[in-house]
C-alpha positions, 0 to 999 in steps of 0.5 A: 921138927922132922918133917922139914929135915926129911921134906929136906933131904928129900930135894938136896940133889935137885939144884943139880939139875939145873944147868944154867941157875941158881937157887936157895932151898927151903923147907917149903919151899925152892927159888930159882934164878938166872941173870938175864941182859935184855940184849940176849933175853930170849935164850936168856929164858930159853935157859931158864924154861930148860931149868924149869922142864928139869924141875918137872921131871925131877919132880915126877921121877920122885912122884912130888906134886908140885904146887904151879898155880902158888910159883911166881917170878918177879924180874929185879932191875934198877934201870929201866927195861925197855925189852918184854920179858917172856912168858913164863909157862911152869907145869903147864901153867902161865907164871905170873909177873909180881912187882913185889914179895915177902921173902925170908920175912923180907918184902922185896920188890923189883926196884930194890927200894925197900919203901915197903919192907920200911912200911911193914915195919913202920905199922907193925911197930905202931900196932904193937905201940896202940897194943901196949899205951893203953896200959903205960900208965900204969907200967914202970918204967923199965918194964915199958923199955924191956918192952920196946926192946925186946917186942919192937926194936927186932921188927927194925933193920936199915936196909936202905939210906931212903927209908930211915925216915920211916924208921925215925919216926917210927923209933921216936914213937916207941921212945915217947911211949916209953918217957911218956913224952906227948905226941907233939913234944920234941924228943931229941933230948930221949932218943939215946936214953933207950939205947945209949945212941941213936938207933941208927948206931944199934941199927949198924951193931945188928949188921955188924954182928951179924957179919961177925957171926957169918966169918965165925960159923961160915952160914949161912954159905950163899952170903959166906961165900960173898964175902972176900977176905984179903989181909984178913989175918991182920987188919981183920978187914973184908974187902969193900965191893966196888961198883959205880951205881950208887942203889949198890953203893948203898945197899945193906950188903955193902954198907954193912961191910963198910960198917965192920970194917970201920970197928977197930982189930981189937972188937973185930978179934974176939972169937966168939959172938959174945965177946964181940957183942959186948965189945962193939956195944963197948965200942959204939956207946950203945947200953948192954941191957 
């Protein structure tokens, strides 16, 4: 465990070299971000190249070898992009533009619709069920519930309204496994038995718990610093971001804040993670186990 700590300390001054971009530091990775507009793309990309040059110079001074062949770039856009994206060169290697990449376990594409990630979650869930199904008839009901809750439900995350159908099918398969329901039989009478409520209510609880933890711990800092508190000391509500684009309003971040604000003040004023989770589950009608 000492290696990642030492490496993080070693590269801790790297962000100070940047003049035009923002960044995230990881134990074995470095990510650079720059907002680019198609009307000023040549100037914006020149700024990005300048910061890449700064990174190269910093690495030479600190005798750190960079793996330029693994460097990738992605251009995010929710609208049709008319301008050509200029070429980027880093350490003498032309940077490959990709349409999809994995970041901290999330598969992100350049249109941010999250369908690829939802399909991967579904594939993991069905793969787990295939491994467990041969033993299902030998396992008690409580054991099957525990297996699904501990091994499969942690994969679920409600990132987009458009992915709900994919996640719902995967969850229904979990319900069939736990309660021995046939492939073509209805699960509608059993979906609430596993969690005490529906899977998307459970995901509301996950998102709300995450936000509450961020508020209390102020970590991760890049999430906390983007939260708006307003009159938080009275209502414990966060400021809901306003935007005229559906892709933003339907995002995990905006919908998560709306869900958190909808909780009663008596739930949000819990100043411990454990107390909040218990009160939140009770309010949402979820099982505590």
